[in-house]
N, C-alpha and C positions, 0 to 999 in steps of 0.2 A: 504494500500500500504506500503510494507516494505521498508527498507533503500535501498536495491539493486534496487527495482522497481522504487523508487523515482529517483535515480541516472540515470537509463536508460531513464526514461521519460523526465527528464531535458535535457539530451543529445539529445534526439530526437527533442524536441521543439527548442533547440538552433540551431540544423541543419535546422529545418523548417524555423526558423526566418531568418537565413542566406540566405536560398533560396528565401524567400518572399522579403527580402530586395533587392536582385538582380532583381527580377521581378518588384518590385516597381520602381526601377531606370529606367528600360526599359519602363514601362508604363508611367512614367512622361515624358520621352523623346518623346514618341509617342503623348502624349497629347499636349506637347509644339509644336511639329511639326504640329499637327492638327490646333491649334490656329493660328500658323503662316500662315498656308494655308487657313485660314478663315473657317475652318470646326469646327463642334461641337466635342469637345473631348469626348472620351468614359468614362465610370465610373470605369474602371479597376483600375486606380491608387487609387481612393478613397476606393474601396473595399479592395485592398491590404493593404492600410494604416490601415484600420479598423481591418483587420485580424492580422496585426503585433501588433496592440495595444492589441488585445485580447490575443495573444500569450505572450506578455510581462506581462499582468496581471496573466496569468497562470504560467509563470516562477516565478514571485514574490511569488505566493502562494506555488508553489512546493519548492522553496528555503526556505521559512519559515518552511514548513513541514520537510524539510531535516535538518534544524538547530535544530528543536525541537527533531527530531529523534536522531541526534548526541548527543544532550544534555542528552536525556534519556539514550542512550547507555553509555555515560560517567558516569552518575549517577549509572547505574547498575554495571559498572566496579568498581567504587569506593566502592559501597556497598559490592560487592563480595570480594574485597581486604580487606575491613574492617572486614568482617565476618571471612575470613581466618586468618587474624592477631589476631582477638579476640579468635578464637579457639586455635591458637598456644600459645597465652598468657595464656589461661586457663590451658593448659597442663604444661607450664612453672611454673605457680603459684603453682601447686601441687608439683613440684620439689623444688620450693623455700620454701614451708612449711616444706618439709622433711629436707632441709638444715638448716632452722631455728631451727627445733627441735633437729637436730644432734648437732648444735653449742651450744644450751642451755644445752643439756646433756653433751657435752664436757666440757663446763665451770664448771658445777657442779661437774662432775667426776674428772676433773683436780684439782680443789680446794681441794676436799676431799683427793685425792691421795697425793698432795704436803704436806698437813697438816699431813697426816699419816706418810709420809716419814720423815718429820722434827721431829716428835715425836719418831720415831723408830730408827733413824740413830745411836744414841748413843748406844742403846741396841744391834743392829746388829753389829756395829763396835766392841763393847766390846766383843762380842761373837766370833770374828774372821771372820766375814763375809766380803767379798770383795764387796764394794759399788761402784766400779769404773763405772759400767754400769749406775748407777742412781744418783751418788752423785752430779753431776753438776746441778741437779735440785735445789740444795740448794745454789749455788753460785749466786752472783748478776750480774756478767758481762755476763754470758752465761746461764741464768736461764731457757731459753726455749729450750735448746738443746735436752733433752730427748723428749720433746713434738714435736719438729721439726722432729726428727728422726722417731717418731711414725707417724707423718703426711706423711712423705716420704714413710714409709713402707706401709701405707694404700692407699695413693693416688699418690705416685710418686713425683718427684721434682716439677712438674707443679702445684700441689695443694699448696705446700709450697710457691712457688713464687707468687701465686695468692694472698697470704697474705702479699706480699711485702718482703718476706724473701729471700735474696740473699745468699744462702748457698753453700759452696764448697762440702758439703756432697752429695755423689751420692747414688743412690738407693742400690747399693751393700753394702754400709756402714750403711744403715738404719736398725733400730731394733725397734720392738714394745716394749711398756712398759712391756707387759707380758713376752716377751723374756728376757728383761733386768732383771726383777725380778727373772726369772728362773736362770739366771747366779748368782745372789746373793744367791739364795737357793742352787745352786750347790756348791758354795764356802763354805756354812755352812755345807753341807753334807760331803765335803772334810775335814773340820775342825773336824767334829765328828769322822771321820775315823782316823784322825791323833791322836785324843785323845785315841781312842780305841787301835791304834797301839802302844801307849806308856804304855798300860796296863801291869801290872805285871803278868797277867794271860796269859801264852803262847798261848793257843788256841785262845783267843780273839785277841791277838796281831797279830798272824799269819794271821788270817782271815781278819783283817782290812788292813794289809799290802798288802795282795793279791788283795783286792778290790781297794786299791789305785793304784797299778800297772795296773790293768785292766782299771781303769778310765783314767790314763795317756796314755795308749795305744790307747784308742778310741778317744782321743781329736784331 
């Protein structure tokens, strides 16, 4: 008997008990009147009382079954919720592994990049390179700005703020480290053209000046 059948049967027996209780009251009144009249009372009241007792026993049993069925249904619901949550957790765990690996790679790559920048900054600056895009990586008070910009460039402001970084930099101001280095390289290419433009050889000088004008026009 399933949960719905149990509920229907309990309701039926409760209705039957209510009916039998009314009949018992009438039967007891008839038996009382018979005794008052000096007559032998019938056995209807006793039979109804026994029937009610049996119905009560059946109701107790059915209620116990219903409680057991409800408990079983609750356990099944909890099991399904736990299994669903476990499946979701398993999927998130794979993403977490990817994040951990990316952060480990980021740490290693950033350390190597910052070390290389510190070693190269003098050489690049001495050669006339414009380090504006990357030089703040070397300052103490804003050491993370190039990295923050790279984070914003790759993941937007939301990712940077997830790290607790409240930055006024907006996505349109973000620049990747590769783009920043390209700006440094471009400044060095400009410097090379300026050197050529000062050449005593007219052909070399004219060609370099033309390239410089073209670069200025495309900026």
